[in-house]
C-alpha positions, -999 to 999 in steps of 0.1 A, spaced: 50 65 194 21 74 226 -16 88 212 -15 129 216 -44 138 233 -65 172 237 -48 186 254 -16 189 238 -35 203 210 -50 172 192 -74 179 164 -115 171 184 -144 154 169 -173 156 189 -201 127 185 -223 121 217 -227 85 217 -235 56 247 -209 52 255 -197 85 244 -169 83 221 -130 91 231 -111 116 205 -74 109 203 -47 122 180 -26 100 168 -2 118 151 29 94 137 5 68 139 22 57 112 60 54 106 78 75 91 83 76 53 57 46 45 37 63 15 -1 51 10 -4 27 -10 -44 25 -14 -71 46 -7 -69 56 26 -46 83 15 -75 105 7 -105 95 22 -91 95 59 -71 119 85 -40 104 98 -36 132 117 -66 127 138 -87 98 155 -117 87 167 -133 61 190 -164 45 191 -182 14 211 -214 -9 191 -214 -47 185 -199 -61 155 -226 -67 131 -209 -74 98 -174 -86 85 -155 -83 47 -123 -99 54 -115 -92 15 -81 -70 -2 -72 -44 -5 -91 -38 26 -112 -54 56 -141 -42 64 -157 -40 93 -195 -27 98 -201 -14 135 -237 -6 153 -237 22 176 -261 40 195 -259 79 193 -283 102 209 -305 70 215 -301 58 176 -289 31 163 -262 42 139 -234 23 114 -197 28 110 -183 13 78 -144 6 91 -117 0 69 -81 -16 77 -53 -33 64 -55 -60 38 -69 -92 51 -37 -105 33 -19 -81 52 -31 -89 87 -27 -128 82 11 -121 85 6 -100 116 -12 -126 133 -45 -111 131 -72 -146 121 -103 -139 111 -120 -167 140 -106 -137 166 -139 -110 152 -170 -126 155 -207 -114 144 -222 -102 176 -195 -90 201 -191 -60 215 -161 -45 204 -142 -9 211 -123 9 181 -98 35 175 -91 46 139 -86 77 111 -124 95 112 -131 107 74 -121 134 58 -154 137 46 -178 139 76 -195 104 74 -198 80 94 -163 63 82 -129 47 100 -93 34 86 -97 14 119 -72 9 135 -75 -11 169 -98 -28 182 -107 -42 217 -125 -75 217 -151 -88 247 -124 -113 265 -98 -83 263 -78 -87 233 -65 -57 219 -60 -61 174 -37 -44 161 -57 -36 124 -29 -13 107 11 -10 106 27 15 128 -2 16 152 9 12 192 -17 -6 218 -42 17 232 -63 -7 250 -45 -29 270 -8 -35 274 1 -54 250 -16 -60 210 -30 -90 187 -15 -86 156 25 -76 147 42 -61 111 79 -62 124 75 -95 95 75 -59 73 101 -46 92 128 -72 90 163 -57 78 184 -90 64 170 -114 40 178 -148 39 213 -155 26 213 -197 32 204 -200 -6 221 -180 -32 220 -207 -65 183 -195 -68 196 -156 -77 169 -135 -86 148 -166 -87 123 -169 -61 97 -147 -37 112 -113 -29 93 -96 5 88 -60 11 102 -43 39 91 -13 51 127 -5 61 129 3 21 107 36 5 79 30 -15 96 44 -51 99 77 -47 136 99 -61 158 99 -30 165 136 -26 128 142 -25 114 142 9 89 112 12 58 143 27 57 145 -14 72 176 -23 60 185 -57 84 209 -61 111 187 -70 96 165 -91 116 179 -127 74 185 -143 66 199 -175 33 229 -172 14 208 -175 20 184 -154 23 209 -126 -14 219 -141 -29 191 -140 -12 172 -105 -19 204 -90 -57 198 -96 -53 166 -85 -82 156 -59 -72 126 -38 -105 116 -28 -123 122 -67 -94 110 -84 -74 90 -74 -67 57 -93 -67 29 -65 -102 38 -43 -114 5 -57 -100 -32 -72 -90 -18 -106 -49 -31 -110 -26 -1 -107 -3 -3 -137 32 7 -136 58 25 -126 21 27 -95 25 -10 -93 60 -20 -80 54 1 -50 31 -21 -36 36 -35 -1 34 -72 -7 58 -99 -22 68 -109 -59 74 -135 -73 104 -134 -105 102 -171 -123 119 -185 -151 95 -198 -176 125 -198 -200 121 -179 -230 106 -154 -207 107 -148 -172 81 -137 -155 77 -113 -125 35 -124 -102 32 -99 -79 3 -107 -53 -11 -75 -47 -43 -79 -74 -28 -112 -89 -5 -98 -116 17 -113 -137 41 -93 -157 58 -109 -188 91 -103 -199 96 -107 -235 136 -120 -232 136 -130 -274 130 -103 -287 141 -64 -282 110 -46 -286 72 -53 -284 58 -56 -316 48 -34 -346 10 -24 -336 7 -33 -299 -18 -16 -283 -8 1 -248 -16 -16 -213 -18 -6 -175 21 -27 -176 25 -19 -206 49 -46 -232 80 -55 -212 114 -69 -230 144 -81 -210 184 -87 -210 208 -96 -190 237 -70 -176 259 -97 -155 237 -108 -126 214 -78 -132 180 -85 -151 174 -53 -171 136 -46 -182 123 -19 -206 92 -11 -210 64 10 -237 31 7 -249 24 15 -208 -17 27 -212 -17 40 -172 -24 73 -169 -6 83 -135 23 83 -126 18 79 -88 -18 83 -67 -5 118 -58 -14 130 -90 13 133 -114 4 125 -148 18 95 -173 21 97 -210 25 65 -239 55 88 -243 66 72 -213 97 40 -213 105 25 -179 137 15 -175 137 -9 -147 170 -32 -131 162 -62 -101 196 -66 -91 198 -95 -67 225 -94 -41 254 -130 -48 240 -150 -15 204 -141 -24 192 -121 7 186 -90 -11 170 -75 -44 180 -44 -53 149 -20 -79 155 9 -89 135 24 -125 139 53 -152 117 68 -166 113 93 -193 80 111 -201 87 139 -220 50 142 -222 53 152 -187 94 152 -176 122 177 -180 145 146 -174 146 117 -161 128 107 -133 153 76 -108 134 58 -86 147 27 -59 137 8 -35 141 -32 -21 124 -68 -14 143 -96 9 140 -133 10 114 -140 40 107 -172 28 72 -163 25 53 -163 -4 27 -154 -24 -10 -156 -16 -38 -152 -32 -55 -116 -35 -91 -120 -47 -95 -84 -42 -132 -74 -40 -145 -36 -39 -165 -25 -2 -203 -20 -11 
């Protein structure tokens, strides 16, 4: 989509600097149907954009979001901006390499402004001194040049590798933006709270949720179940007989699925990932998870109790190109009936990369 200009009804922020900020609204910069998987949902306004020019004075090439510091001049004084971008591993997959960014460079950056009025931005586009425009976030179109460096097409592939059917379930499965994050089919991706079968207590809790103050994904604390399964990174399913491991790139997590038992041992304490037992139903791996100590069903504020029971189904296509996934959540404290969510992954020949999450200062 082309940016909406001020004359087209954009929300305009005014910052006077030298050089002058250019202010644009970038409504629709994120592909429809994608939902936030990290903190920008509560920190930044994706319906508007601010542009700055200045000197790149610091680079933190980290996950879950890389951070850049740019020094600008505003009313004759130096002002430092903290710029959040996609995670380092996402940018590497897109073709944006760390060496494209150098401390001391003069840069031009556009992105989403802070909802808190701070000198912060979720950067989507960056122009380097040699005229290279870096696309820093999935869904952003070039603003400064005819073409940008950084293609997120790897996340929009529609077909997986069908040449290795013999691997079955056991391989690396990759995120595709064509599959929605975990959301019921009959519920709009913009999060229509009224359409969830919530108890009165859960509805009140969700209504009181503050996306800035309460968002559980603002730091490097790993997400729990089922939220971790909506992440936009690859997962690997590995046979470690007698059990199965689900290795998740995000947060470098490993879920163990115990195939030699049908329930958690007595006295097992609740943990964010819970205790998972599995069984086969033909080619489908069915996993039942109890003892989940993660207090959130999702990052929009629906709570989750330790009475929650999650039943997942992992079904690979016969040719091994695709993995279909459903999870049914039964939580009598928060849902009046079970909720079933779905998504899918593709075999794109990827490998799991170290995540090495590091909190921004």
